[in-house]
Backbone bond lengths (Angstrom), bond angles and torsions (degrees), N, CA, C in turn:
res aa  C-N    CA-C-N  psi(-1)  N-CA   C-N-CA  omega(-1)  CA-C   N-CA-C  phi
1 X - - - 1.429 - - 1.573 105.80 -
2 X 1.273 123.66 122.94 1.370 127.61 173.20 1.557 112.11 -85.48
3 X 1.321 116.48 135.68 1.595 121.00 -175.89 1.488 99.72 -117.18
4 X 1.282 120.41 134.64 1.427 121.63 168.90 1.493 110.59 -116.83
5 X 1.420 119.78 152.00 1.435 123.28 170.17 1.402 113.37 -93.07
6 X 1.454 109.48 122.44 1.470 112.81 -176.14 1.574 103.38 -108.59
7 X 1.313 111.23 138.11 1.470 118.08 177.21 1.440 112.75 -124.77
8 X 1.233 118.16 133.33 1.591 125.82 -175.59 1.395 107.80 -124.83
9 X 1.443 115.95 130.17 1.415 118.69 -178.45 1.540 106.10 -143.62
10 X 1.325 117.63 141.45 1.403 122.55 -171.55 1.419 111.00 -95.37
11 X 1.361 121.19 131.87 1.360 125.91 -179.57 1.674 107.11 -119.35
12 X 1.208 112.98 -157.09 1.536 119.06 -178.28 1.534 108.72 -82.53
13 X 1.261 120.31 99.94 1.407 124.08 171.99 1.527 111.60 76.97
14 X 1.469 110.57 22.09 1.410 110.52 176.62 1.488 109.53 -167.21
15 X 1.326 118.41 164.34 1.485 125.82 -177.58 1.481 106.28 -117.60
16 X 1.411 119.30 120.77 1.436 119.86 -176.93 1.519 108.33 -86.48
17 X 1.287 121.20 141.28 1.480 120.29 172.33 1.609 112.39 -125.80
18 X 1.292 111.49 127.98 1.417 115.83 179.58 1.643 107.02 -121.71
19 X 1.316 119.42 146.56 1.413 122.95 -177.00 1.710 96.77 -130.26
20 X 1.439 106.00 122.11 1.422 115.07 179.37 1.475 113.08 50.69
21 X 1.399 114.09 40.71 1.390 122.69 172.65 1.623 115.92 79.66
22 X 1.273 112.25 -1.10 1.472 122.08 178.02 1.412 119.05 -100.28
23 X 1.342 130.13 130.14 1.396 128.80 -175.07 1.693 107.09 -59.99
24 X 1.316 111.05 129.83 1.446 121.02 177.63 1.568 107.55 -103.38
25 X 1.318 117.40 -52.20 1.386 115.51 179.41 1.641 104.82 173.91
26 X 1.322 113.17 177.15 1.433 119.59 175.71 1.636 107.05 -121.54
27 X 1.373 108.80 136.56 1.427 115.69 168.61 1.485 109.51 -92.49
28 X 1.504 115.06 105.54 1.503 120.98 -165.98 1.594 108.27 -96.89
29 X 1.318 118.83 129.22 1.406 123.03 179.64 1.540 108.75 -124.81
30 X 1.169 117.76 48.86 1.409 128.51 -176.94 1.543 105.60 -69.22
31 X 1.380 121.75 122.62 1.440 120.52 -176.63 1.678 111.45 -65.60
32 X 1.293 111.30 -24.75 1.472 114.14 177.04 1.582 116.50 -62.33
33 X 1.237 111.64 -16.40 1.653 111.99 -171.43 1.448 104.28 -108.66
34 X 1.352 129.21 -7.22 1.443 130.04 162.19 1.553 104.85 79.81
35 X 1.308 126.85 -14.87 1.489 122.37 171.56 1.429 107.27 -152.07
36 X 1.420 114.66 146.32 1.372 119.63 179.87 1.572 116.68 -74.29
37 X 1.343 112.61 152.83 1.596 116.24 173.15 1.519 111.68 -150.23
38 X 1.285 108.30 169.83 1.494 113.06 -178.38 1.580 103.91 -111.46
39 X 1.361 112.41 118.32 1.442 122.49 -179.52 1.493 114.52 -148.34
40 X 1.362 126.45 152.22 1.511 118.42 -30.02 1.493 109.51 -70.67
41 X 1.344 117.76 147.41 1.463 121.98 172.75 1.483 107.41 -94.14
42 X 1.435 113.26 138.00 1.333 123.46 -173.41 1.455 110.78 -120.93
43 X 1.457 118.31 151.60 1.368 122.72 167.94 1.520 111.59 -77.45
44 X 1.336 120.96 175.40 1.457 127.85 -179.53 1.574 107.65 -62.78
45 X 1.456 116.89 -24.53 1.450 123.32 -178.75 1.494 109.46 -94.45
46 X 1.324 121.09 1.98 1.435 125.89 176.93 1.589 117.02 88.18
47 X 1.318 116.36 4.79 1.451 124.20 176.90 1.508 106.52 -71.51
48 X 1.448 109.55 124.60 1.489 111.57 179.43 1.470 109.65 -85.03
49 X 1.492 117.30 126.42 1.345 125.42 -173.55 1.530 115.70 -103.82
50 X 1.268 120.45 2.94 1.484 130.10 177.15 1.583 104.95 -107.36
51 X 1.374 113.11 144.59 1.440 116.52 176.36 1.481 110.16 -75.70
52 X 1.445 118.47 165.97 1.371 118.73 178.93 1.453 120.00 -85.12
53 X 1.313 115.37 -25.98 1.489 119.72 -176.86 1.484 109.79 -78.50
54 X 1.366 116.99 142.99 1.571 130.95 6.26 1.563 110.35 -94.42
55 X 1.342 120.00 12.47 1.469 121.51 -179.74 1.475 111.49 -73.67
56 X 1.437 114.08 -42.01 1.446 122.18 175.54 1.505 112.70 -128.67
57 X 1.258 119.74 159.42 1.392 121.96 168.12 1.392 112.85 -96.74
58 X 1.345 121.01 114.68 1.476 127.94 -179.51 1.461 109.70 -110.92
59 X 1.287 117.85 126.90 1.483 124.83 174.03 1.404 116.60 -48.94
60 X 1.307 124.07 124.89 1.503 122.53 -179.86 1.424 113.94 84.03
61 X 1.370 127.29 -7.19 1.298 125.25 -177.09 1.598 110.76 -91.99
62 X 1.249 118.00 145.79 1.408 118.98 178.13 1.480 114.34 -64.76
63 X 1.300 121.63 154.69 1.466 130.97 -175.64 1.586 111.84 -121.85
64 X 1.400 109.45 34.23 1.443 107.57 -179.07 1.656 110.06 -106.77
65 X 1.175 120.81 177.27 1.442 125.48 173.53 1.570 111.00 48.37
66 X 1.433 116.70 65.21 1.372 115.65 -178.20 1.493 121.15 -68.26
67 X 1.425 113.02 -4.46 1.446 117.12 171.15 1.492 115.07 -88.26
68 X 1.213 119.56 2.61 1.530 128.20 170.36 1.467 114.42 -88.43
69 X 1.333 112.20 79.34 1.521 114.57 -175.09 1.479 107.10 -107.57
70 X 1.321 117.63 124.74 1.488 122.52 176.16 1.519 109.97 43.28
71 X 1.287 115.42 -133.11 1.489 124.24 179.11 1.535 104.75 -106.51
72 X 1.400 120.02 127.71 1.480 128.32 -177.58 1.407 108.80 -153.21
73 X 1.343 106.80 160.64 1.572 115.57 172.02 1.474 113.63 -85.24
74 X 1.301 114.21 131.46 1.501 114.31 -176.03 1.566 114.25 -124.77
75 X 1.299 115.45 46.35 1.531 119.62 174.49 1.422 107.65 -76.21
76 X 1.363 116.93 148.88 1.403 122.23 -174.57 1.616 105.41 -81.94
77 X 1.292 119.65 -36.97 1.514 114.47 -179.51 1.468 110.23 -139.35
78 X 1.293 120.36 120.37 1.413 123.97 177.37 1.562 103.86 -125.96
79 X 1.318 120.86 108.16 1.409 116.26 -169.39 1.371 126.58 46.98
80 X 1.432 112.36 32.41 1.544 129.02 179.41 1.461 112.57 79.00
81 X 1.409 116.29 15.23 1.444 117.84 172.62 1.612 106.28 -112.79
82 X 1.398 109.18 133.52 1.467 116.15 -176.98 1.446 108.56 -98.94
83 X 1.361 111.07 116.44 1.460 123.25 -176.21 1.652 110.69 -93.38
84 X 1.286 112.02 0.42 1.582 115.98 179.04 1.495 108.84 -92.13
85 X 1.336 109.50 -57.10 1.486 114.66 -169.15 1.534 111.69 -114.44
86 X 1.334 116.47 53.87 1.463 119.60 -179.78 1.516 109.64 -112.06
87 X 1.259 115.79 49.12 1.460 119.24 172.58 1.529 111.14 -91.07
88 X 1.344 117.04 143.43 1.429 115.38 173.44 1.337 120.29 -56.52
89 X 1.383 125.41 -17.50 1.481 127.68 179.38 1.464 109.02 -90.35
90 X 1.394 124.23 -8.92 1.401 121.74 174.57 1.500 111.83 -80.31
91 X 1.307 114.28 149.61 1.451 121.77 -173.50 1.613 118.69 -99.62
92 X 1.255 111.12 23.10 1.464 114.06 -175.73 1.636 103.75 -125.01
93 X 1.309 113.89 152.18 1.434 115.29 -179.76 1.538 113.26 -71.96
94 X 1.456 114.48 156.04 1.469 117.63 -174.41 1.522 108.98 -88.08
95 X 1.202 121.93 47.14 1.439 123.64 169.68 1.464 110.38 -153.82
96 X 1.376 108.87 160.40 1.581 116.68 179.32 1.581 104.77 -96.74
């Protein structure tokens, strides 16, 4: 059984996670984005597996679906809150 050391530290509007001293990702809870997400998400070897948009502009990367940030929860209704279509640019209310 392999055991890893996980270190969690809080920063401004994010929680940084490291595994065995290597960056794993940040849990971002920036109020400007309306929902939390995990970005960038890395493999054990450090390869980033989440796209940069809309947090960063990466050459050659698509710029569609601005609500797809890193790893996030996308349920339509959780206690009346819509975690799928709750972007400021959407024209529907954030409740069911």
